[in-house]
C-alpha positions in Angstrom: -26.5 -28.8 -20.3 -26.4 -26.1 -22.8 -23.2 -26.2 -24.8 -22.0 -23.6 -27.4 -20.8 -25.0 -30.6 -17.4 -23.9 -31.8 -17.0 -22.5 -35.3 -15.2 -24.9 -37.7 -13.0 -21.9 -38.8 -11.6 -21.1 -35.4 -9.7 -19.1 -34.6 -11.3 -16.3 -36.6 -8.6 -13.7 -35.8 -4.9 -14.4 -35.1 -1.9 -12.3 -34.6 -0.3 -10.7 -37.6 3.5 -11.2 -37.5 3.9 -8.4 -40.2 2.3 -5.9 -37.9 4.6 -5.0 -35.0 1.6 -3.7 -33.0 -0.3 -7.0 -33.1 2.4 -9.5 -33.9 2.3 -11.3 -30.4 -1.6 -11.7 -29.9 -5.0 -10.5 -31.2 -7.7 -11.5 -28.8 -10.7 -10.6 -26.7 -12.8 -9.4 -29.5 -16.0 -7.2 -28.8 -18.5 -6.8 -31.6 -21.4 -4.6 -32.6 -23.5 -5.1 -35.7 -25.0 -2.2 -37.7 -26.9 -2.8 -40.9 -24.8 -5.4 -42.7 -21.5 -4.9 -41.1 -20.1 -6.4 -37.9 -17.5 -4.1 -36.2 -15.0 -5.8 -33.9 -12.6 -4.0 -31.6 -9.9 -6.3 -30.0 -6.9 -6.2 -27.9 -3.6 -6.4 -29.6 -0.3 -7.1 -28.2 3.0 -6.0 -29.8 6.3 -7.6 -30.1 8.9 -6.7 -27.4 9.7 -3.0 -27.5 11.3 -0.4 -25.3 8.5 1.7 -23.9 8.8 4.6 -21.4 12.1 3.0 -20.5 10.7 -0.5 -20.0 11.2 -3.6 -22.0 7.5 -4.6 -22.7 4.8 -6.0 -24.9 2.5 -3.2 -25.3 -1.3 -3.6 -25.6 -3.4 -1.5 -27.9 -6.8 -1.8 -29.5 -7.3 -3.0 -33.1 -10.3 -2.8 -35.4 -11.7 -5.3 -38.0 -15.0 -5.7 -39.8 -17.0 -8.4 -41.4 -20.2 -9.0 -43.4 -20.8 -12.5 -42.2 -19.6 -12.0 -38.7 -17.0 -14.8 -39.1 -14.5 -13.6 -41.7 -12.8 -10.2 -40.6 -10.7 -7.9 -42.6 -9.5 -4.3 -42.9 -7.6 -4.5 -39.7 -6.0 -1.4 -38.2 -4.8 0.0 -35.0 -7.7 2.1 -33.5 -6.8 3.2 -30.0 -3.3 3.4 -28.5 -1.6 5.3 -25.6 -1.9 9.0 -25.7 -2.9 10.2 -22.2 -0.9 9.8 -19.1 -3.6 7.5 -17.5 -3.1 5.0 -20.4 0.5 5.4 -21.2 1.4 1.8 -20.4 -1.3 0.2 -22.5 -4.9 0.0 -23.6 -6.6 -3.5 -23.1 -9.8 -5.6 -23.5 -12.3 -3.2 -25.2 -16.1 -3.5 -25.0 -18.2 -1.7 -27.7 -21.8 -0.6 -27.6 -23.8 1.6 -30.1 -26.0 4.2 -28.2 -27.4 7.7 -29.0 -26.0 7.4 -32.5 -22.4 6.7 -31.7 -20.1 4.0 -30.5 -18.8 3.8 -26.9 -15.7 1.8 -26.6 -14.7 1.1 -23.0 -11.2 -0.3 -22.3 -8.7 -1.0 -19.5 -6.2 1.9 -19.3 -2.8 1.2 -17.7 -1.1 4.2 -16.2 1.9 2.6 -14.6 4.4 -0.3 -14.6 4.7 -2.8 -12.8 0.9 -3.4 -13.2 -1.2 -3.3 -10.0 -4.6 -2.5 -8.7 -3.8 1.2 -8.4 -2.9 1.8 -12.2 -5.5 -0.4 -13.9 -8.8 1.4 -14.5 -11.5 1.8 -17.0 -11.5 4.4 -19.8 -13.8 5.2 -22.7 -13.4 6.2 -26.3 -16.2 7.4 -28.6 -16.5 7.2 -32.4 -19.0 7.6 -35.1 -17.2 5.6 -37.9 -14.4 3.6 -36.4 -12.0 5.8 -38.4 -11.7 8.8 -36.0 -11.7 8.7 -32.2 -13.9 11.7 -31.1 -12.9 11.8 -27.5 -11.2 9.9 -24.7 -12.0 10.0 -21.1 -10.8 8.2 -17.9 -13.9 6.7 -16.3 -13.2 5.1 -12.9 -11.1 6.4 -10.2 -10.7 2.8 -8.8 -9.4 -0.4 -10.1 -11.9 -1.8 -12.6 -12.1 -3.6 -16.2 -14.4 -4.8 -18.7 -17.1 -2.1 -18.6 -19.8 -1.9 -21.2 -23.0 0.1 -21.9 -26.4 -1.5 -22.4 -27.5 -0.9 -25.8 -30.6 0.9 -24.9 -31.8 3.2 -22.0 -33.2 1.6 -18.9 -35.8 3.7 -17.1 -34.7 6.7 -19.0 -31.1 6.3 -17.9 -27.8 5.1 -19.5 -26.9 1.8 -17.9 -23.5 0.0 -17.6 -22.1 -3.2 -16.4 -18.4 -3.4 -15.2 -16.0 -5.6 -13.2 -14.7 -4.0 -10.1 -11.5 -5.0 -8.0 -10.5 -7.5 -10.6 -6.7 -7.0 -9.5 -7.5 -7.2 -5.8 -10.1 -10.0 -5.6 -12.8 -10.6 -5.0 -14.0 -9.1 -8.2 -17.6 -8.0 -8.5 -19.8 -7.6 -11.4 -21.7 -4.4 -10.8 -24.3 -2.2 -12.5 -24.2 1.6 -12.9 -27.0 4.0 -14.1 -26.2 7.5 -15.4 -28.6 10.4 -15.9 -26.4 11.8 -18.8 -23.2 11.0 -20.6 -21.1 13.3 -18.4 -21.8 11.1 -15.3 -20.0 8.3 -16.9 -16.6 9.9 -16.2 -17.7 12.0 -13.1 -15.3 11.5 -10.2 -18.1 12.7 -7.9 -20.5 10.2 -9.4 -18.1 7.3 -8.9 -17.1 8.3 -5.3 -20.8 8.2 -4.2 -21.3 4.9 -6.3 -18.3 3.2 -4.7 -19.6 4.0 -1.1 -22.6 1.8 -1.7 -20.9 -0.7 -4.0 -22.9 -3.6 -2.4 -26.1 -2.1 -3.8 -24.8 -2.4 -7.2 -23.3 -5.8 -7.2 -25.0 -8.9 -8.8 -24.5 -11.9 -6.6 -23.1 -14.4 -9.1 -20.3 -16.2 -7.1 -21.0 -19.8 -6.0 -17.9 -20.0 -3.9 -15.4 -17.8 -2.2 -12.6 -19.4 -4.2 -14.0 -18.4 -7.4 -13.9 -15.2 -9.7 -16.3 -13.5 -12.0 -15.8 -10.9 -14.7 -18.0 -9.1 -17.2 -17.8 -10.7 -20.7 -19.8 -9.1 -23.5 -22.0 -6.1 -23.4 -25.6 -7.0 -22.6 -28.0 -8.1 -25.3 -31.6 -7.2 -25.3 -34.1 -10.1 -25.7 -37.7 -10.5 -25.3 -37.0 -12.4 -22.1 -34.6 -9.9 -20.4 -31.0 -8.4 -20.9 -28.7 -11.4 -21.5 -25.3 -10.9 -19.9 -22.5 -13.3 -21.1 -19.7 -13.3 -18.6 -16.6 -15.2 -17.4 -16.8 -17.6 -14.5 -13.5 -18.8 -13.1 -13.4 -21.7 -10.6 -10.7 -22.1 -7.9 -9.3 -18.7 -8.8 -8.2 -17.6 -5.4 -7.5 -20.4 -2.8 -5.4 -22.9 -4.7 -7.6 -25.8 -3.8 -7.7 -27.0 -7.3 -6.7 -25.9 -10.8 -8.3 -22.7 -12.2 -11.1 -23.6 -14.6 -12.2 -20.8 -17.0 -15.7 -21.0 -18.3 -18.4 -19.0 -20.1 -21.8 -18.4 -18.3 -24.9 -16.3 -18.9 -27.3 -14.5 -16.7 -30.7 -13.0 -17.6 -31.6 -9.6 -16.1 -35.0 -7.9 -15.9 -35.5 -5.4 -18.8 -37.0 -2.7 -16.6 -34.8 -3.3 -13.6 -31.5 -5.1 -14.4 -30.6 -5.5 -10.7 -33.2 -8.2 -10.6 -31.9 -11.5 -11.8 -34.5 -13.7 -13.7 -32.3 -16.7 -14.3 -28.7 -18.0 -15.0 -27.0 -20.9 -16.6 -26.1 -23.5 -13.9 -22.6 -24.3 -15.5 -20.4 -23.3 -18.3 -21.4 -23.2 -21.8 -18.0 -23.7 -23.1 -14.7 -24.6 -21.6 -11.1 -24.8 -22.9 -10.6 -27.9 -25.1 -9.0 -27.1 -28.6 -5.4 -26.2 -29.1 -6.2 -22.5 -29.6 -7.8 -22.5 -26.1 -5.2 -24.6 -24.2 -1.9 -23.2 -26.0 -1.1 -19.5 -26.1 0.2 -16.8 -24.0 -1.7 -18.0 -21.0 -2.8 -21.6 -21.6 -6.4 -23.1 -20.8 -8.5 -19.8 -21.2 -11.8 -19.1 -22.8 -12.6 -15.5 -22.1 -16.0 -14.1 -23.5 -15.7 -10.6 -24.7 -18.4 -10.2 -27.4 -21.9 -11.4 -28.3 -24.6 -10.7 -30.9 -27.8 -12.4 -32.1 -28.2 -13.4 -35.7 -31.6 -14.9 -36.5 -32.2 -17.2 -33.6 -28.6 -17.8 -33.0 -26.5 -16.5 -30.1 -22.8 -16.0 -31.2 -20.3 -15.5 -28.5 -16.9 -14.1 -29.4 -14.0 -15.2 -26.9 -10.4 -15.0 -26.3 -8.5 -18.3 -26.6 -5.4 -18.7 -24.4 -4.9 -14.9 -24.6 -3.8 -15.3 -28.1 -6.6 -15.5 -30.7 -10.3 -14.7 -31.2 -12.7 -17.5 -31.6 -16.4 -17.7 -31.9 -19.1 -20.2 -30.7 -22.9 -20.3 -31.2 -26.1 -21.7 -29.9 -29.9 -21.7 -30.2 -31.0 -18.6 -28.3 -34.5 -19.8 -27.8 -33.3 -23.2 -26.5 -31.0 -21.3 -24.0 -33.7 -19.1 -22.7 -36.4 -21.7 -22.5 -34.8 -24.8 -21.2 -31.2 -23.9 -19.8 -31.7 -20.6 -18.1 -32.8 -21.8 -14.7 -35.2 -19.5 -12.7 -33.1 -17.5 -10.3 -34.8 -19.2 -7.3 -34.0 -22.7 -8.4 -30.6 -21.6 -9.8 -29.6 -20.0 -6.5 -30.7 -23.2 -4.7 -28.6 -25.3 -6.9 -25.4 -23.4 -6.7 -25.7 -22.9 -2.9 -26.3 -26.6 -2.2 -23.9 -27.9 -4.9 -20.7 -28.0 -2.8 -22.4 -29.3 0.4 -20.6 -32.4 1.7 -22.8 -35.4 2.5 -23.7 -35.3 6.2 -23.2 -31.6 6.8 -25.6 -30.0 9.4 -27.4 -27.0 8.1 -30.1 -24.6 9.2 -33.4 -25.0 7.5 -35.3 -21.7 6.6 -38.9 -21.5 7.3 -41.2 -21.7 4.2 -43.2 -18.7 5.9 -40.2 -16.4 5.5 -39.8 -13.5 5.8 -41.8 -13.5 9.0 -41.5 -9.6 9.6 -41.3 -7.0 6.8 -41.2 -3.3 7.1 -44.5 -1.4 7.4 -44.4 1.6 5.0 -47.2 3.3 6.9 -45.3 3.3 10.1 -42.7 6.0 10.0 -40.0 4.5 12.5 -39.8 1.2 10.6 -40.8 2.2 7.0 -37.3 1.4 5.4 -36.4 -1.9 7.0 -36.8 -4.4 9.9 -34.0 -6.8 10.6 -31.5 -8.3 13.0 -33.8 -9.2 16.0 -32.6 -10.0 19.6 -34.5 -13.0 21.0 -35.7 -14.0 24.5 -38.0 -16.9 25.5 -40.3 -16.0 28.5 -43.3 -18.0 29.5 -44.8 -19.7 26.5 -43.6 -16.9 24.0 -40.6 -16.1 22.0 -40.0 -12.3 22.1 -38.3 -10.5 19.4 -36.6 -7.0 19.8 -35.9 -6.1 16.3 -33.8 -3.3 14.7 -36.3 -1.0 12.7 -35.1 1.8 10.3 -36.9 4.9 9.3 -36.7 6.5 5.9 -33.8 8.8 7.3 -31.8 5.7 8.3 -32.3 6.2 12.0 -32.6 2.8 13.8 -35.0 2.0 16.7 -35.9 -1.1 18.6 -39.3 -2.6 17.8 -41.2 -5.5 19.5 -43.0 -8.6 18.2 -43.8 -11.9 19.8 -44.7 -15.6 18.5 -46.1 -18.6 20.2 -45.2 -21.2 17.7 -41.9 -19.6 16.7 -42.9 -18.5 13.3 -46.3 -16.7 13.2 -46.3 -13.4 14.6 -48.9 -12.9 17.4 -48.4 -9.4 18.4 -46.5 -6.5 17.0 -46.4 -3.1 18.6 -47.0 0.2 16.7 -44.5 2.2 18.7 -40.7 1.5 19.3 -40.0 0.0 22.7 -36.5 1.6 22.8 -35.2 4.9 21.4 -31.6 5.9 21.8 -30.4 9.4 22.7 -30.6 9.7 26.5 -27.6 11.2 28.4 -25.5 8.4 30.0 -22.0 8.4 31.7 -21.5 12.1 31.0 -21.8 11.3 27.3 -24.4 11.5 24.6 -25.6 8.0 23.6 -25.9 7.8 19.8 -28.9 8.6 18.0 -29.4 5.1 16.4 -30.0 1.8 18.4 -28.8 -1.0 16.1 -28.5 -4.8 16.2 -29.7 -5.6 19.8 -28.8 -8.7 21.6 -30.7 -9.6 24.9 -29.6 -11.9 27.8 -31.4 -12.9 31.1 -29.4 -13.0 34.3 -31.8 -13.6 37.4 -34.8 -11.2 37.2 -33.2 -8.9 34.8 -32.9 -8.6 31.0 -29.7 -6.9 29.6 -29.6 -5.4 26.2 -26.6 -4.6 24.3 -26.9 -2.7 21.1 -24.7 -0.7 18.7 -25.1 3.0 19.5 -24.2 5.0 16.3 -24.2 8.7 15.4 -22.9 8.3 11.8 -19.4 8.4 12.8 -18.2 5.7 15.0 -20.2 2.7 16.3 -19.9 1.8 20.0 -21.5 -0.7 22.3 -24.1 0.6 24.7 -26.0 -1.4 27.5 -29.3 -1.0 29.1 -31.6 -3.2 31.2 -35.1 -3.9 32.3 -36.8 -6.1 34.8 -38.3 -9.2 33.5 -41.7 -8.4 35.0 -41.7 -4.9 33.5 -40.9 -6.5 30.1 -43.7 -8.9 30.3 -46.0 -6.1 31.3 -44.8 -4.0 28.4 -43.7 -1.3 30.8 -40.6 -0.2 28.9 -38.7 1.0 31.8 -35.2 0.7 30.5 -32.3 1.9 32.7 -30.2 4.7 31.4 -27.9 3.3 28.7 -24.1 3.3 29.4 -21.4 3.1 26.7 -19.2 0.2 27.4 -16.8 -0.2 24.7 -13.5 1.6 24.2 -13.7 5.3 23.3 -12.4 5.8 19.7 -12.7 2.3 18.7 -15.2 0.6 16.2 -16.9 -2.0 18.4 -20.1 -3.8 17.7 -21.8 -7.3 18.1 -22.1 -7.4 21.7 -23.9 -9.3 24.5 -23.7 -10.6 28.0 -23.4 -14.3 28.8 -26.7 -15.3 30.3 -25.1 -16.2 33.6 -22.1 -15.2 35.7 -18.6 -16.9 35.7 -17.1 -17.2 39.1 -19.2 -14.1 40.2 -18.2 -11.9 37.1 -20.1 -10.9 34.1 -18.8 -12.1 30.7 -19.2 -9.6 27.9 -18.8 -10.6 24.2 -18.0 -7.9 21.6 -16.1 -7.5 18.4 -13.0 -5.4 18.1 -10.8 -5.3 14.9 -13.1 -7.9 13.2 -12.5 -10.5 15.9 -14.7 -11.9 18.7 -13.5 -10.7 22.1 -14.8 -11.8 25.6 -14.0 -9.7 28.8 -14.9 -10.4 32.4 -16.1 -7.4 34.5 -16.9 -7.3 38.1 -19.8 -4.9 37.6 -21.8 -3.2 34.8 -21.3 0.5 35.9 -18.6 1.1 33.3 -17.4 4.5 34.3 -15.1 6.3 32.1 -11.8 4.6 31.7 -13.3 1.1 32.8 -14.6 0.2 29.3 -14.0 -3.2 27.8 -10.6 -4.1 26.7 -10.8 -6.7 24.1 -9.6 -10.2 24.9 -9.6 -12.1 21.6 -11.1 -15.6 21.8 -11.8 -16.2 18.1 -10.1 -14.9 15.1 -10.7 -14.8 11.4 -9.4 -17.8 9.4 -7.7 -16.8 6.1 -8.0 -20.3 4.6 -11.6 -20.8 5.4 -15.0 -19.3 4.8 -14.8 -16.8 7.6 -11.8 -15.1 6.2 -12.8 -11.3 6.6 -14.4 -10.7 9.8 -16.5 -12.4 12.5 -18.8 -11.4 15.3 -21.3 -13.1 17.5 -24.8 -13.8 16.5 -26.8 -13.9 19.7 -25.9 -14.7 23.2 -24.4 -18.2 23.7 -26.9 -21.0 24.6 -26.2 -23.2 27.6 -26.2 -26.8 26.5 -25.2 -28.4 29.8 -21.5 -29.1 29.5 -20.7 -26.3 27.0 -21.9 -22.9 25.5 -23.1 -23.1 21.9 -22.1 -20.0 20.1 -23.4 -19.0 16.7 -21.5 -16.3 15.0 -21.5 -14.5 11.6 -18.5 -14.6 9.3 -17.8 -12.6 6.2 -16.5 -14.5 3.1 -14.5 -13.1 0.3 -14.7 -13.0 -2.6 -18.3 -11.8 -2.7 -18.5 -10.2 0.8 -21.0 -12.8 1.8 -22.5 -12.9 5.4 -22.7 -16.6 6.6 -23.3 -18.2 10.0 -20.9 -20.6 11.8 -21.0 -22.6 14.9 -18.5 -23.1 17.9 -18.6 -24.6 21.4 -17.1 -22.6 24.4 -15.9 -24.2 27.7 -18.8 -24.1 30.3 -16.6 -23.1 33.2 -14.5 -20.6 31.1 -16.1 -19.5 27.9 -12.9 -17.8 26.9 -11.7 -21.3 25.9 -13.0 -22.3 22.5 -13.5 -26.1 22.5 -14.7 -26.7 18.9 -15.4 -24.7 15.8 -16.8 -25.9 12.5 -14.9 -25.7 9.3 -18.0 -24.9 7.3 -20.9 -22.5 7.6 -24.3 -23.8 8.7 -26.2 -21.2 6.9 -25.7 -18.8 4.2 -27.8 -16.7 1.7 -29.8 -18.7 -0.6 -33.4 -17.1 -0.8 -33.9 -13.9 -2.9 -34.7 -11.9 0.3 -31.2 -12.9 1.4 -29.3 -12.5 -1.8 -30.4 -9.3 -3.6 -33.8 -8.0 -2.3 -32.6 -5.4 0.3 -30.2 -2.8 1.4 -27.1 -5.1 1.6 -26.8 -8.1 -0.7 -25.7 -11.5 0.3 -26.5 -11.2 4.1 -28.0 -13.5 6.7 -27.3 -12.0 10.1 -28.7 -13.5 13.3 -28.8 -11.7 16.6 -30.7 -14.3 18.7 -32.0 -17.8 18.9 -34.4 -19.8 21.1 -34.9 -23.5 21.9 -38.3 -25.0 21.2 -38.6 -28.7 21.8 -35.7 -30.4 20.2 -35.1 -27.6 17.7 -32.9 -24.4 17.8 -34.8 -21.6 16.1 -32.5 -18.8 14.8 -33.8 -15.4 14.0 -31.9 -13.5 11.5 -32.0 -10.3 9.1 -32.0 -10.9 5.4 -30.3 -8.3 3.2 -30.7 -5.7 6.0 -34.3 -5.6 5.0 -36.5 -8.2 6.6 -36.6 -10.9 9.3 -36.6 -14.7 8.7 -36.3 -17.8 10.9 -34.3 -21.1 10.3 -34.1 -24.1 12.6 -31.9 -27.2 13.2 -32.0 -30.2 15.5 -30.1 -29.0 18.5 -28.6 -32.3 19.4 -27.4 -33.0 15.9 -25.8 -29.4 15.7 -23.9 -30.1 19.0 -22.7 -33.4 17.9 -21.5 -32.1 14.6 -19.7 -29.2 16.1 -17.8 -31.5 18.4 -16.2 -33.1 15.3 -14.1 -29.9 14.9 -12.1 -29.6 18.1 -9.8 -26.6 18.3 
């Protein structure tokens, strides 16, 4: 394990009782070195004063400098509340030199009591640390700890920032700017936030943990080194919070690509100045620099003082920065309990990828419906064109992994008139079920405004002959309601059809006498499974594919979204065979979660495994899924073992 060595003279900066503005604390120092001088900006906390009618300790930003990067002097107050968007304090600066000037990003507090609505990022610029040339409010949303990269990336200015720190889960994100003005452009941030998942680095190991940006990135020959804060047990109360300092290495040309990361903390609270202070047991990285071959990390100790620790940079990069693939495997497997049953991904994954030369599926292929007919497994997958319109494509496999056939044209295109309404222009996330001699396909019909469930069908023989004679689709979910993740049970219950779907982020099951679904007879929404705030599926849930008949029960795989991290995982439940509205058992842990690069960060949506169908082959259950909304993979598990394990968790 790589451990940073504390400096013998720690803490290197402490509160000054003779200066009211920094008499209570001086911590979280950020540094930049130019020529022979190391400049530090740090958070200072005043003694108790009356401020805007409140009795407060007010945070401002101080400055100090040093020639040896250890002994700092010439301290003075540099940034203090002047604007209405910072009138209750300025906290936790990060400084970078770029384009001949210094950019100091800091946390601006616009209201009191402090909450996620009044805590945002601001920036100040200076050329000499004597005069502040400008101040701007940067983010229109809750964020902290922003820092510029000390160099252009692909011709753009680049930044890293922590988002939603005060309404976890926090996310460490990247942003790229064509010019300086974009940094504080509200229009830029509005568009950026709409696709925040595309900008997030997948660093969380557990939904109970928290991550925050530490120091401004450092450029090395191996990549951009980002030192950050990793806090275990931050959210769920399952154990004491544990603050640590970790590092991740990002690609020089494309920092969205992770090269490697440290598998554990490089330093944890130990000494008195880290365990005793305004907030005990904290080491919080806020600055870093390289001198010779040494990496120096500056950190706040117990929200009271500034300390520094160092380590051999080459040793860190060569021996302790695990390649991202192995690091990802390590962190995902680390918390597994002995004896847990898990899906095992195929080494041939991804088994289907987009075809750039085929327009209707040039952007992505993912989330396949699955049906076994004859000696083949047939996949009806969601395909996306460059304009983001979705179609349904076809592929088949005999051995369950190798694709034998893949058609050049879509087999289903939405847009026909049905039930007096216009079916939506995109056909997304199909699920297919066989009842007698007919295959029924539910899919999400989407026109860019509101997703609804649509149903169509085809005769088995037409399907096998590839005569795509689908019936006219009909919208079956409630009008005006966001409804997705639907399928028919592959068999009737007391003469009725059982339809699964998702309303209000919960799994519903409705019985219907027929499938005509005239206006006013749409699905209602009888909830059979809800989210579990205290477990991994704490945000939303929806079925994976149609339940599988296992003799005396129905085996249901479902996806659940975990926070923090917004991670899509796969769970398992058993439903009563005679009345699947009754849930018999439901596992406490996920049986599958993102681990491979094509599931973590190589696609449209990070941290996603999303199955829409499964097939039984021999004694194995083959589960087909979309990775990162980009490609298709397959994973398998011993079916009997999975059923046996699920029964251990009766509802």
